[in-house]
N, C-alpha and C positions, 0 to 999 in steps of 0.2 A: 212265561217258559211255560213248557208242558209238564203234567203232572207227575210223568215218569220220569223228567229229569231233576225235577224237586224232590220224588221219593228218594232218590239214589242221594241226594243230597242230608237227607232230614237226620240222621244219625251221626254225623259230621256237624251239623247247624247246632242238635243239644250239645253236642261236645265243646263248642266253639272253636271250631278247628278250619272253619269259612272261612276266605280271603273278606273283608269289610263289603267288597261290591257285591259276590257272591250272596254273603248272611244277609244285603239288603234286599238282594231279588227272591230269596226264600222267602224272607218276612212279608213282603209285598204278597206274594202267591198265597201265602198262609192268612194274611188278611183277608182273600178274594175266593179261598176255596174251602169248603166243608170238610171234603171229603181227605185233602192233605193235613187238614187239623187233624181230624179225626185218627190218619195213620200217625201223626206226632203223639197223639194222646195215646196210643198203643205202645208206641215205642217207649214213652217216658214211663207206663205202668210197668212195662217189661223190665226196664231196667231198676225201676224203685224194687221191683219181687226178686230180680237176681243180687240185689244187694244186702236184701234181708236174709238169705241163706247164709249158714255160718260156713266157713271153710272147714273141709274135712280134718279131723283129727290125723296128726302125723306118728307113725308108729315107734316106738322108743330107739329101736335101731337103725331107721331110715338114716339120718343123715351120716352114721357111721360105715354104713354100707354105702353110699354114695360115695362119701372120701375114701374108700377103700378100693371103687372103681376106677377113682382118679388117677391115671397113670402119669408119674412127674415125667414131664420133658427134659432131658439131660439140654443143661444152657451150653451155647454155642460161646467159643472164646472167640471173642471179637479187637482187636487191638488193631495198630498200625501195616501189620506184616501184609494182610489183603489188600489196603488200600496201594501200600507200595509194588506190589506184586503187580496189581492191574497198572498202576503208572508205568512200572518201566516196560510192560508189554505195549501199552501204548505207544511209548516211545519207541521203542524195538518196531514195531510196523509202522511207523509214521518215517523214522529213518530208510528202513528198508524201500518206502514208497518213494523216498527223494532222491533213493541210490539207483534204485531197477529204473522207475520212470524216465523215458529218453527225452532229453533237450529238443523242445522244437524252435525252428529256425524263427526269426522275424518273420511275420508277414509280410508281402512284398508290398510296397509302399513307392507307386509313380512320382508322386510329388517329390521324393527323396531325391530318384535319378534327375528330374526336370531340375531341383535346384545345384545337384552337383554339378550336372553339364551348364547350367548359367555362371555359375560361378567359374568353370573350368573356361568357359568363353569371356570371361571377363578378365580372367588371368592372362590368358594369351594375347588378350588386346592390350592388356597393361605392358606385358612384357614386349608388344611390339612397337608401342611407344615408346616404351624404354632403349631398345635398340635402336629406332631412328632417333632419339636424343642424344645416344653415345655414337651414334656414327655422326650427327651434327656436330657434335664436339670433336670428336676425332678430326674432322675436316678441317674446324678452327686452328687444331693444331699443326697441324699439315700445312697450314697456310702461313704461318708465321715462321714453319722452319725452312731456312732456306738450302 
């Protein structure tokens, strides 16, 4: 990796915030690059010096002044009414959509016409056979009647 990339990660490396892979890359680079090691040493010294500085004293009235500026937010009343109102509104809109939406006719299916035509043709053929059988039976009875 390049020194510019490594230097961007030195503070995170010192704080232990790098991923294991990136930490390994930075460590490897630091083993080979004296300039980046020097930069890391400077960061470590700066951090150590910053920790030596005591925090500024807080004035006696500061916490009270901060608390006085905090405006209490009115608490919203929550309950079941808003949930029921939204549910009722949803059902009303959904119901109106069902009522208002025009019904579409079933799509044209030529297979159904072919099936109906074949069924009608078969029924016609069966009716014709039945009619000829009936005629044959009637003719048999006519022959027996003197």
